[in-house]
C-alpha positions in Angstrom: -22.5 -10.1 -2.9 -19.8 -9.8 -5.5 -16.4 -9.5 -4.9 -14.8 -6.7 -4.4 -12.3 -4.7 -7.3 -8.7 -4.9 -5.8 -7.0 -1.5 -7.7 -2.9 -1.6 -6.9 -0.9 1.3 -5.8 2.5 1.5 -6.0 4.9 3.5 -4.4 7.9 6.0 -5.4 8.4 5.7 -8.9 5.6 3.2 -9.9 5.8 -0.6 -10.1 7.6 -2.1 -12.7 8.0 -4.7 -15.0 8.7 -7.4 -13.2 7.7 -6.6 -9.7 4.6 -8.1 -7.7 2.1 -5.7 -7.8 3.0 -5.8 -11.9 2.9 -9.3 -12.3 -1.1 -9.6 -9.9 -2.3 -7.3 -12.2 -1.4 -9.3 -15.0 -1.9 -12.5 -13.0 -5.2 -11.9 -11.5 -6.5 -9.1 -13.8 -6.3 -6.0 -10.8 -6.4 -2.1 -11.8 -3.0 0.0 -11.1 -4.6 3.7 -10.3 -2.6 5.3 -11.9 -0.6 8.6 -11.0 0.3 11.9 -12.7 3.9 11.9 -11.7 5.7 8.9 -9.8 8.9 10.8 -9.3 7.5 14.1 -8.2 4.8 12.4 -6.3 2.3 14.9 -4.4 0.0 13.8 -1.9 -3.4 16.0 -2.8 -2.8 14.9 -6.3 -2.5 11.5 -6.0 -5.6 11.2 -3.0 -7.6 12.5 -5.9 -7.2 10.3 -8.3 -7.3 7.3 -6.1 -10.7 9.0 -4.8 -12.1 9.2 -8.4 -11.2 6.0 -9.0 -12.8 4.9 -5.9 -15.7 6.1 -6.5 -15.8 4.5 -10.2 -15.5 1.2 -8.7 -16.8 1.2 -4.8 -16.6 -1.5 -2.7 -12.5 -1.8 -3.2 -9.6 -3.1 -1.9 -6.5 -2.0 -2.0 -3.2 -3.2 -2.4 -0.6 -0.5 -1.7 3.0 -0.4 -1.9 5.4 1.9 0.1 4.0 5.2 -0.7 1.3 4.4 -1.4 0.8 2.8 2.2 0.7 6.6 2.7 -1.8 7.3 0.3 -3.9 4.5 1.8 -3.6 5.8 5.2 -4.3 9.3 3.7 -7.2 8.2 1.8 -9.2 6.1 4.6 -9.9 9.2 6.4 -11.2 10.8 3.4 -13.5 7.6 2.4 -16.7 6.9 2.9 -18.4 3.9 5.0 -18.5 0.7 2.6 -16.1 1.7 -0.2 -13.1 0.6 1.3 -13.2 -3.4 2.0 -10.2 -4.2 2.6 -6.4 -3.1 2.6 -3.0 -5.5 1.9 0.2 -2.6 3.1 3.6 -3.9 2.0 6.5 -2.1 2.9 5.5 1.1 4.3 7.9 3.7 3.7 8.7 6.0 6.7 8.1 9.3 5.0 8.2 11.4 8.4 12.7 9.9 8.4 14.7 11.8 6.3 17.1 9.1 6.9 14.8 6.8 5.3 13.1 8.0 2.6 13.8 10.8 0.0 12.6 14.8 -0.1 10.2 13.6 -3.4 7.8 11.9 0.3 7.5 14.8 2.4 4.1 15.7 1.2 3.1 12.6 2.5 4.2 13.3 6.6 2.7 12.6 8.8 2.3 9.2 8.6 -2.2 9.2 9.6 -2.4 6.9 12.7 -5.9 7.2 13.2 -7.9 3.4 12.7 -8.8 2.8 9.1 -11.7 1.6 9.6 -11.7 -2.0 7.7 -9.4 -4.7 7.7 -6.0 -4.5 7.3 -3.0 -6.6 6.7 0.8 -4.8 6.9 3.6 -7.1 6.1 7.3 -5.5 7.5 10.5 -7.3 6.6 13.3 -6.9 9.7 15.9 -4.9 7.0 14.1 -2.4 4.9 16.0 0.9 4.7 12.4 2.4 4.2 11.1 1.8 7.4 11.9 -0.1 10.4 9.8 -2.5 11.4 9.5 -1.4 14.7 8.3 1.6 12.8 6.4 -0.3 10.3 4.6 -2.5 13.4 3.7 1.1 14.9 1.4 1.9 11.9 -0.3 -1.2 12.2 -0.8 -1.2 15.7 -2.7 2.5 15.3 -3.9 1.6 12.0 -6.1 -1.4 13.9 -4.1 -3.5 11.0 -3.1 -7.4 11.3 1.0 -7.4 11.2 2.8 -9.8 8.8 6.8 -10.5 10.0 8.2 -10.7 6.4 11.3 -11.5 8.2 14.9 -10.4 5.9 13.1 -9.2 2.3 14.6 -6.1 2.5 11.8 -3.7 1.1 9.2 -6.6 -0.4 10.5 -5.2 -4.3 12.0 -6.5 -7.4 15.2 -6.7 -5.7 13.5 -9.1 -2.1 13.1 -12.0 -5.8 10.0 -13.0 -5.0 8.5 -12.9 -8.2 5.2 -13.3 -8.6 5.1 -12.9 -4.1 2.4 -15.9 -3.9 3.1 -15.7 -0.1 1.4 -12.3 -0.4 -1.0 -13.3 -2.5 -2.7 -15.0 -0.3 -2.6 -12.4 2.5 -4.8 -10.5 0.6 -7.1 -13.7 -1.2 -7.6 -14.0 2.7 -8.9 -10.4 2.8 -11.1 -10.8 -0.1 -12.4 -13.9 1.9 
């Protein structure tokens, strides 16, 4: 069986040139799911784009960051069996918490709290400004995902100084096996 294609799902604003998601695309040939508007995300538009890409490249493994994790959770409710082989969900954005996330993410609420239906690992930081660790742990439990505690690494993005984040890539490789 061929290795599933890895799809990168950035969050609000997309992932810049030095974000670990972008570095993984360059280093490993992963495919970014491009959205028409990274600054004013709209759930239905983002879902439609993801559905189209997955339909062309099944099975896939999703590598989602921030708002991208919410996209993955919403997509799981629409996915056909076998379309998604697994997901690495990093630094989920709590789109229900107005103190943590900006108004333009509200179309992604409510957070789906049903099992994903595929293997998943959720990586959460203890000092992420966009979701409390306890809330991320609730997401992992509801989704049936393995929770990985990233310690105090902020939003697990460029400001976290992770470079290409080798520890995260090892988690992805484990999902791919």
